[in-house]
N, C-alpha and C positions, 0 to 999 in steps of 0.2 A: 345566240350567234352570234351577237355583239363580241364576246370571246376567241373564237375560233376565226372569224375574219379579222382580230389581232392577232392571233397565231402563227395563220399563213400570213399575213403583214411582214410579221419579224421571219420567218421564214424566207420569204421575197426576198429580203433587205437582208441578210446572211446569206444567197445564194449568190445574190447581185455582186458583194463585196466579192464571194469568193471568184466566182466568174472575170471580177476585176483583176485579181491575184493571181485566175491562172492566165489570161490572154498577158498580161505583164513577161511571168516567166515565158509566157511562150516566145515572148518576141524577143525576150534576154536571153535566150537558149540558143535560139535561133541566130541572132547579129552573134552572139559568140561563135557558134561553129563557123561559121560563115567566115571567119575573120580568122578565125587555124588552120580551115582549109584555104584559103589562099593567101593567104598572109605568111601561116607559119605552116605548113602543107602535110598538118596535121588535125584531123578532124577529129569529135569527140562520136561515142559509140552510140551512145543510148539517144542522143539528141534528137532526132528525126523520131523515133518513139514518143517519150514524153514529148514532145509538142505537136502528136500528134493526139494523145491523151489529153493532154491541154486543151486544142481546138473542140477538140467532140465534146468535153464536160462542160467549155465553154459556151457550143451550139447550141445545146440539149436546153443549158442555163434559160439563155439568152430567150431559148424558143417558147419556155414555160412563162418566162413575163411577159415575154410580147403577147403571149395568149391571152392572159390574166388584163391587160393594159390594151388590149383587143390591134394592135399593130398589125396585127395581119392585114391581107390588101382585102378592102372592101370595092363592091361595083355599086352604082348606081342608074339602074337601066329603066323603073316607073318613075313617073313626074313625083314633083314633092304630093300633092295632095293622095294622090292613090297608096303612095309608099309610102303614107304617116298612118293609114289606115291600116293597110297591113303590116305592121311595123312592130305588133304583137305575132303574127302566125309568123312572119318571115325568123323576128328575134329567137322564138324558142326553136323554130328550124336550124336555123344558126348553132345555135346551145346544143342541141343537141346531134349534130356534127360534130361540132368539136369535141364531145363527148364519147362521141363514138370513137374517132380518133386518137385519141389518150386512152381507150379502151386498149385497141388496136398494139398502142405504144406499150401499156404495161405489158399484156399479153403476151405479143412477140419478145421483147427484152427479156420476160423472163424464161422464156425460152433459149432464146439468145444465150443469158450469161449461162444457163444451165450449160449449154454444150460447148461453149467455151471453157470456161470455170477450169476445163481437166489438160486446157494447156497453155505453154507459157509466151511472153513476148521471147525472142533472143536476146537481145542487146540490153534489156533491163531485168529483163524476170520476173516483172510483175503477171499474172494472169492477163492473160488475155480478155477474161469478162470485167476488165476495169474500162475497155473502152465501149460497152455495151449496154452496163450500169448506168448512166444517167439516161437512155432512154427511159428507164424501168423510175425513177425519179420523175424526170419531165411530165412523164405518161401521167403521176403517182397525182400532181401538183397541178396539172390541165385538169385532170379530172375533178381533183377537187376544188379548184377556181370556178369549174363550170358548173359544179352544183350548188356552190353559194349565189352564182349569178343568177342559177337560176331560181335558188328559191326565193333570193329578193324582189327578184321581177316579179313574184307568184305574188308577194304580199304588197307587195306595191299597188298589182292589181287592186287584192281585196278589202286595202286602204279608200281607193278610191270607187268603190263600188258603192 
């Protein structure tokens, strides 16, 4: 279990580095394109497509990292004493819901990649599936991190019994 946690932590750090690079590349491409359009009266033909690919990849990598770090929106509707008693049930329900969302991302991401792999983006000549592939990657990371969370939470409960 510890080895799997280390592997997933390495993958997460690697993907965060990739996300930083993608965001930097996108900012540079958009800035250069704006300069070229408004100062030189010519633009980069592929700039919009590549910046779109960069932002989609960045978004889904950040989504998977946000789920891992529990950065999603939480609401506390119950008083603390009641919520503390229901914490086990609510935590499992939250993990099951997130697991289901990850499954939906993988399931429909595969369908989107299969459908769009036969077409290409016009300006960059990349396969259109490059836009939808991070949906699968993010879904797999969400599922794996959520399963580890469920298993570690279950193991911690057994340790208290």
